[in-house]
C-alpha positions in Angstrom: -63.5 83.9 -89.0 -61.6 81.1 -90.8 -61.6 77.6 -89.3 -59.7 74.4 -90.1 -61.6 71.2 -89.3 -59.5 68.1 -89.4 -61.6 65.0 -89.9 -64.2 67.2 -91.4 -65.7 64.5 -93.6 -66.3 62.3 -90.6 -69.6 61.9 -88.7 -69.0 64.7 -86.1 -66.7 66.8 -88.3 -69.2 67.1 -91.1 -71.9 68.3 -88.8 -69.3 70.8 -87.3 -68.6 72.1 -90.8 -72.4 72.6 -91.3 -72.7 74.4 -88.0 -69.7 76.7 -88.7 -70.9 77.7 -92.1 -74.3 78.5 -90.6 -72.5 80.8 -88.2 -70.8 82.6 -91.2 -67.4 81.1 -90.9 -65.0 80.2 -93.7 -64.3 76.5 -93.3 -61.3 74.4 -94.5 -62.3 70.8 -94.2 -59.4 68.4 -94.2 -59.7 64.6 -94.3 -57.8 61.7 -95.7 -61.1 59.8 -96.1 -59.7 56.8 -94.3 -63.0 56.6 -92.3 -64.6 59.8 -93.4 -66.7 60.0 -96.5 -67.4 62.6 -99.3 -71.0 61.6 -98.9 -71.0 63.5 -95.5 -70.0 66.8 -97.1 -71.4 66.4 -100.7 -74.4 68.6 -99.8 -72.2 71.6 -98.9 -72.3 74.0 -101.9 -70.9 77.1 -100.3 -68.1 79.3 -101.6 -66.8 79.7 -98.0 -66.2 75.9 -97.9 -63.0 74.2 -99.1 -62.3 70.5 -99.0 -58.7 69.3 -98.9 -58.0 65.5 -99.0 -55.0 65.2 -96.9 -53.5 63.1 -94.1 -52.8 65.3 -91.1 -50.0 63.0 -89.9 -47.9 64.6 -92.6 -46.6 68.2 -92.6 -49.6 70.4 -92.1 -50.0 73.7 -93.9 -53.1 75.8 -94.8 -52.9 79.0 -97.0 -54.5 82.2 -95.8 -55.6 83.3 -92.3 -56.5 80.8 -89.7 -58.3 81.6 -86.5 -59.2 78.1 -85.2 -57.9 74.6 -85.6 -60.6 72.0 -84.6 -58.8 68.7 -84.5 -61.4 66.0 -85.0 -59.4 63.6 -87.2 -59.3 60.0 -85.9 -60.9 56.7 -86.5 -63.5 56.7 -83.7 -65.7 53.7 -84.0 -64.5 50.4 -82.5 -64.7 48.7 -85.8 -62.4 51.3 -87.4 -59.8 51.6 -84.7 -59.6 47.9 -84.2 -59.0 47.5 -87.9 -56.7 50.5 -88.2 -54.6 50.4 -85.0 -51.4 52.0 -86.3 -53.3 54.8 -88.2 -55.3 55.5 -85.0 -52.1 55.9 -83.0 -50.5 58.0 -85.7 -53.3 60.5 -85.9 -53.5 60.7 -82.1 -49.8 61.4 -81.9 -48.3 62.8 -85.1 -51.6 64.3 -86.3 -52.1 66.1 -83.0 -48.5 67.3 -83.0 -49.0 68.7 -86.5 -52.3 70.4 -85.7 -50.8 72.0 -82.5 -47.8 73.2 -84.5 -50.0 74.8 -87.1 -52.1 76.5 -84.5 -49.0 77.8 -82.7 -47.4 79.0 -86.0 -50.6 80.8 -87.1 -51.7 82.2 -83.7 -54.9 80.2 -83.9 -56.9 78.6 -81.1 -57.1 74.8 -81.0 -59.9 72.5 -79.9 -59.0 68.8 -79.5 -61.8 66.3 -79.8 -61.1 63.6 -77.2 -63.3 60.9 -75.8 -64.7 59.2 -72.8 -62.4 56.3 -73.7 -59.6 58.1 -72.0 -61.1 56.6 -68.8 -60.9 53.1 -70.2 -63.0 50.7 -68.1 -63.6 53.2 -65.2 -63.8 52.0 -61.7 -65.7 55.2 -60.7 -69.1 56.2 -61.9 -69.8 58.8 -63.0 -66.4 60.0 -64.0 -65.1 63.4 -62.9 -62.6 65.2 -65.0 -59.9 64.6 -62.4 -60.4 60.8 -62.5 -57.4 59.3 -64.3 -59.1 56.2 -65.6 -58.4 52.5 -65.7 -56.9 51.8 -69.1 -55.2 48.7 -70.5 -52.5 50.2 -72.7 -51.7 46.9 -74.5 -55.2 45.6 -75.0 -56.8 45.9 -78.5 -58.9 48.9 -77.5 -55.8 50.6 -76.0 -54.8 52.0 -79.4 -57.7 54.5 -79.3 -57.7 55.1 -75.5 -54.0 55.8 -75.5 -53.9 57.8 -78.7 -56.5 60.2 -77.1 -54.7 60.3 -73.8 -51.4 61.2 -75.6 -53.2 63.8 -77.6 -54.6 65.4 -74.4 -51.1 65.3 -72.9 -49.5 66.9 -76.0 -52.2 69.6 -76.1 -51.6 70.5 -72.5 -47.8 70.5 -73.0 -48.3 73.1 -75.9 -50.6 75.1 -73.6 -48.0 75.1 -70.7 -44.8 75.5 -72.8 -46.0 77.7 -75.6 -49.1 79.4 -74.1 -51.2 78.0 -76.9 -54.9 78.9 -76.4 -56.3 75.4 -76.5 -59.3 73.4 -75.2 -60.1 69.7 -74.9 -63.6 68.3 -75.2 -64.2 64.7 -74.1 -67.1 63.4 -76.2 -69.2 60.6 -74.8 -71.8 58.7 -76.7 -73.0 60.3 -80.0 -75.5 59.4 -82.6 -77.3 61.0 -85.5 -77.5 61.3 -89.2 -74.4 60.3 -91.2 -73.5 57.7 -88.6 -73.1 54.2 -90.0 -75.6 51.9 -88.2 -72.9 49.1 -88.1 -70.1 51.2 -86.7 -70.0 49.4 -83.4 -70.8 52.3 -81.1 -73.3 51.9 -78.3 -76.4 53.9 -79.5 -76.5 52.7 -83.1 -76.0 49.1 -81.8 -78.9 49.5 -79.4 -81.1 51.0 -82.2 -80.2 48.1 -84.5 -80.9 45.6 -81.8 -84.3 47.2 -81.0 -85.3 47.2 -84.7 -84.3 43.6 -85.0 -86.5 42.7 -82.0 
């Protein structure tokens, strides 16, 4: 099985590359290193692993067979998407469109990494998948929220119009190794505050 992981040098993407290699997959890791880091994948010394430094908002092509496209490319920490609003919107729109187009052209299945931020500041707790959210589309945080909402809509459009076999996962709070302690997400912030007393 051959898998493309966009955003593969990021926090979650790099762990996904490790997991897939452990399952015997061939992995093409693609990342423009805007927020990802080579340090996250430097430990991977496997002939089934290929790293391609590339911006997925451009024309997307991968040589050879391709069974899955796992689209994890996006600035995801509040610090990053507030500093990189246009790039965040571009990867959520153009990058998602390119990933979907590649999956369609190659007959691959696509998994879109989305986020709990599609709910914005929810008025309902806990949120069910059929809850549409409470998003301020023009607020500073809206660039990430709306990029992911658009990516979900585009993914579902490809599914309905082209029959693309696709899935969407809405990731909530994450933490673990390779995460910057100062990236502004909830759990690392809580840990830093606890350590600081």
